[in-house]
N, C-alpha and C positions, 0 to 999 in steps of 0.2 A: 413248257409243253411236256418235258420228260417226267416231271412230277405228276402231271395229270395222267399221262399214259401209264406210269407205274402204279398209281393209285387204282386206275380202272382195271388193269391187268391183275392186281392183287385181289380185287373182288371176284374177277373171273376165276382165278385160281381157287379161291375159297368155294365158289359154286361148284367147281369140278372136284372138290374133295382134297385138293392139294394144299393142306393147311400150312405146312412148313414153307412152301414157296410163297404163299400169301403173306405170312408173317415176315419173311425175309424181305419181300418187296415193300411192305409197310415201313420197315425200318429205314429204307432208303429214300422215302418221300420226305422232303424237307419243308415244302409249303404247308403251313398249318391247316389251311382250309381244305385242301385236297386230302391231307392225311386224316383229318377228323371225319370227313365224309366216308372215306374208305374204311377207317377203323370201325365205324358204326355198322357198316354193311358186313364186314368180315366177322365182327363179333356176333351178329345175329345169325350168320351162316354157321358159325361154330356151335351156337346154341341149338340150331335146327338139327345139327349132327349129333347132339347129345353131349358135346364137350363144354359143359357149363363153366368149368373152372377157367379154361382158356378164354371163353367168351367174356366172363366178368373181369378177368385180368386185363384184357384189351380195353374194355369199356372204362375200367378204373383209371386208365392213363389219359382219358379224354377230359378236356376242360369242362365240357357240358355233357355229362354222361346220362342225365336223367331219362330222356326218351329212349335211349339205347338200353339202359338197365330195365326199363319197363317192358320193352319187347323181349328181352332175355328172360325176364320173370315169367311172362306168358308162355314162352317156349318151354320153360321148365315145367310149368303146369301141364302143358300138352304132352310132355314126355313122362308124366306120372310123378313128377317131383314137386308136389304142391308145397310141402314144408320149405323146400329150398326156394321156391318162388316167393313165398311170404317173407323169408329172410332177406331176399334181394330187394323186395319192395320197401322194407324198413330202411334201406340205405339210400333210397332215392330222395334227392334234395328238392326237386321241383314238384310241388304238391299236385298240380294237375296231371303230371305223368304218373305219379303214384296212384291217383284216383282212377285213371284210365286202366292201369294194370289190375287194380282191385275189381273194377266193374267187369273186366274181361274174365277174371277168375269166377266172378259171380255168374256170368252168363254161361260158363261151362258147367258150373254146379247146377244151375236151373235146368239146363238141357239134360243133365244126368239125373234129375229128380232129387238132388241133394239140397233141399231148400234150407236146412239148418246151417249148412256150410255157407250157402249164399247169404243168408241173413247175417252171419258173423262178419264176412268181409264187407258187406254193404254198410253195416254199422260203422266199421272202421273208415270206409270211404266217406260216409256222411260227416263224421267228425272232422276229417281232413277238409272236406268241402267248406264247412262252416268256418274254417280257420283262414281261408283265402282272403287277402286284404282287398283286392280290387273287386268292386261290386259286380261288374259285368261277368268277370271270370267266376266269382262265387255263385252267381245265379246260374251260369251255364253248367257248372259242375253239379249243382243241386238238381238241375233238370236231368242230367245224365244218371245220377243215382236214383232219382224218382222213377224213371222209366224201368230201371232194373228191378226196383221193388214191385212195380206193377207186373213185370214178367214173372216174378216169383209168387204172384197171386196175392200180394199185399196191396190192394188197390187203395184202401183208406190211408195207409201210410204214405203211399205215393202222392195222393191228393194233398195231404198235409204239407209235404215237402214242396210240391208245385206251388201251393199258395204262398209259401215262404219265398220261393224264387220269384213269383209274380210281384209280390210287394217290393222285393229288392229291385226288380227291373224298373218299376215305376219311379224309383228314386234317382235313376241315372240322368244326369243333367244334359249330356250331349245327345241331341235328338237321334242321330243315326245309330249310336250305340244303344240307346234305349229301345228303339224300334227293332233293332236286330235281336236284342234280348227278349222282347215281347213276342217276336216271331217264334223264337225257340220255345218259349213258354206255351204258346198256342199249340205247337206240335206235341209237347208233353201232355197237354190235356187231351188232344186227339188220340194219343197213344193209349190213354187209360179209358177212352170211350166217353169223355165228357165234351161232346161236341158243342154244347151251348156255351160253355166257358171259352172253348177254343175260338169260336166265331166271334164272340164278344170282344176278345183281345184283338183279333185281326181287324175288326171294325175300328179300332183305335189307332191303327197304323196308317199314317198318311203317305209314306213312301210307297209308290206303286210296285216297285220291284221287291221290296221287303214283304209287302202284302201278298204279291203273287207267289213268292217263295213259300210263304206260310200256307197259302191255299193249296199249293202243289203238294206240300208235305202232308197236309190233312187228307188230300185226295189219295195219297199213297197208303195212308192208314186205312182208308175205306176199302181200297183194293185188296189189302192184306186180309181184311175181314169179309171179303166177298161181296161188298156192296158197290157193284160197278156203276149203276145208274147215278148214285150220289157222287161217286168219284168223277165221273164224266162231267157232271154239272159243275163241280168245283174246278176242274181243269178249264172248262169254258170260261168261268169267272176269272180265273188267274190269267188266262190268255187275253181276255178283254181288258184287264187292268194294265197289262203291258202295252197293248195296242193303243189304248186311250192316253197313255202318258205322253206329255209333250216334252220336247227337248229342253233340258235345263242345265246340263253340266257337260261341256264338251269332253272333258278329261275322264269323266266317270260314267256317263250315260251309256255309251256303246257296250262296254264290258258288262255292266249290270244288266242291261237289256238282253245281251246274248246269253248270259248265264241263266237268266230266268226262262228264256225261250228253250234253251237246251234241257233244263229240268222238266219243263212242261212236255216237251217232245218225248223224252224218255218215259214219262209216266203214261202218255198216250200209247206208247208201244207196250207198256206193261198191261194196259187195259185191252190189248189186242187190236188197237186202232192204228194199224201200220200207216195207212194213208194220211191220217190226221197227224201222226208223228212226223212224217215226211214234209207235209205242208207247213207245220210249225217250224221245223228246222230251216226250210227254205225262206222263211221270213227274216232270217239273219242276213244282213247286207254284206258283212265281211266274208270274203271267200274262204280264208283260213278258218275262221270261227264257224262258218256254216259246215265246212267239211268235218271239223272236229265234232260238231253236234251230230252229224250223220254217223260218224264213227262211234260215238257214244251209244246211239240207238242200235247200231249193228252189233256192238259188243254185248249190249243187254240181251238182244234177241238170241245171240249165240249162247250166252249163259243159260238161257231158258230152252235151248235146243229148238228154237223156231227158225230152222235153217233157211227155209224158202223165203220167209219174211226178211231175214238177215241179208240174204243175197239181193233181194229187191232193193233194200236201202243201200247196200254197198255199191250197187251200180250207179247210184246217184252221186257218189263221191267223185270230185273232179281231180283232186291231188293224186298224182300217180302213185306215190309211195303209200299214202294212207289206203288207197283203193287196193293196192297189191296186198297189203297186210290184212285188210278186211276180207279179201278173197281167200287168202291162205288160212285165216282163222275159221272162216266158214267151211272151207274144205276139211279142216281138222275136225270140226264139229260133225260134219257129215260122215267122216270116217269113223269117229267114235260111236256114232249111232247106227253103224252097220250099213251105211249107204256108200260103199266104196266106189261104185260105178259113177255116181254123181260127183263124188269127191275128185276122182281122177279126171273127170271131164272139166272141172273147174280150174285145176292147177295149170293147164296150158294157157288158159285165159289170163291167169295171174302172171304167167311168164310174159305174155304179150304186153300187158299193162306195165310190167317192170321195165321193159325196154324204154319206156318214156320217162323214167326217173332221171332227172338232170344231175343230181349230186351223186358222185361215185360212191361215197360212203353209204348213203341210204340205199343205193342200188345194190351194193354188195350185201348189205343186211337183208334186203328183200329177197334176193336170190338164194341166200342161205336158208331163210325160212321156208321158201318153196321146196328146196332140196330136202329139208328135214321132213316135210309132209310126204314127199315121194318115198323117202326111206321108210316112214311109218307104214306106208301102203305096200312095202316090200318091192318097191321099184328102184333098186339100187343103181341101175344104169343111169336113169334120169337124174337121180340124186348126185351121183359122182360127176356127171357132166355139169350140173348147175353149181356144185361146189367149186369146180375148177374155174367156171365163168366168174363166180363171185370173187375168187382169189385174184384172177386177172384184173377184174374191175377195181379191186382195192389198190392197185398200183397207181390209179389215177386220182386218188383222193386229194393229193396236193398238200398233205399235212402229215407229219410224223405221228401226231397224236391219233388222228382218225385211222391212219394206216395200221398203227399198233392195235387199236380197238378192233378193227376188222379182222386182223390176224388172230386176236384172242377169241373172237366169236367163231371164226372158222376152225380154230383148234378144238373148241368145244364141239362143233358140229361133226368134225371128223371122228372125234371120240364117241359121240352119241350114236352115230350111224354105223361105226365099225368099218367104214370104207378106208382101205389102205391107200397111201399116197404113192403114185407112180412117178416116173421120171419127169413127166410134164408138170406135175405139181411141185416137185422139189426144185425144178428149174425156176419156176416163178418165185418160189420162196427165197431162193438164193438171191435173186434180183432185188426183192423187197428188203431183205436183211441188209444187203449192201447199201441200199438207200438210207435205211435207218442208221447204219453205222456212220 
């Protein structure tokens, strides 16, 4: 428990800019799994802060550093250190991680109109993709590179690479893996606008959920291109494939079905069909999975600043913790879009829902998030009251680990809000520290 708590607090320290504290705590973590996870997160935080030397030094100590190095490389590019990013990519051992970093650099180049630079890194990524031994992984990476070529305006080159990936996918012997690869290929063709090939490949997929996932992805491409009618037709087809599928595997069926329904629901929301999105999510029988689907829809709507629709979906969530977070995130979106009155009217509702959270750790986190939103709205009094309530709630977590995590989050919150701790706060802190000791 102590190692887990130290690892989590080290990450929190890095997020707060306390790099020395973070590094000190990392050195005290003995459990290799907790240490590796924390090292990855701290290294990336250091890269975000522009300290690339420390970031790479931390990552180099990890047994499996490839994905972390890839993220550090991307952070370097974002910070204007493209040459350093390419140097770091050269050190990455796991090829798919290196390809991911290269395609991320290419995406940045394309966005900046630097197509020559994009072509150079994509050529490098293509060479690496072709070196991958496992057929499914090789096909997947080829598709990723092909879509970036299409984004760079090189549609013919993209089509050539997709054909290569398609032929590879057809050679995969295990049916589930082959159909998964074929679904990816169909999305690649949809991305470059070759709907005929995309639909031809989907027609070859027998698994209803793989086919539904492919149809949903193609619908997303149509939405991005402004073809809403076609997208809605595809979503209807995807939903029908899921509904028509008969039970066949008790261990796999529910999860596959729920994932497919969640994806379809989010795309209905993207098409502005909020009620259809809600209806699709409500087709999920599992309570937890249904709430997670509704939360996914809410978060999508928040990202697109469709606050009224987000709130409508959030009200359908039954889990008290998820509902509270959905309300606070919606309130934050309202505040950012200049709707302070509506935001402040929603926060008390979030407080009432939070009272129904059964697990003290989640309740403490939820109260902290509400407090932060009040602070952003310059309502420091309400924020201070809720932070104290969150602190008092953290005493009841029943676990040193979760108590320590609660304190770390509250420490960040007090720092972010600038609210000073008074005697009531320090009294609760003393009691908690005594328990931890």
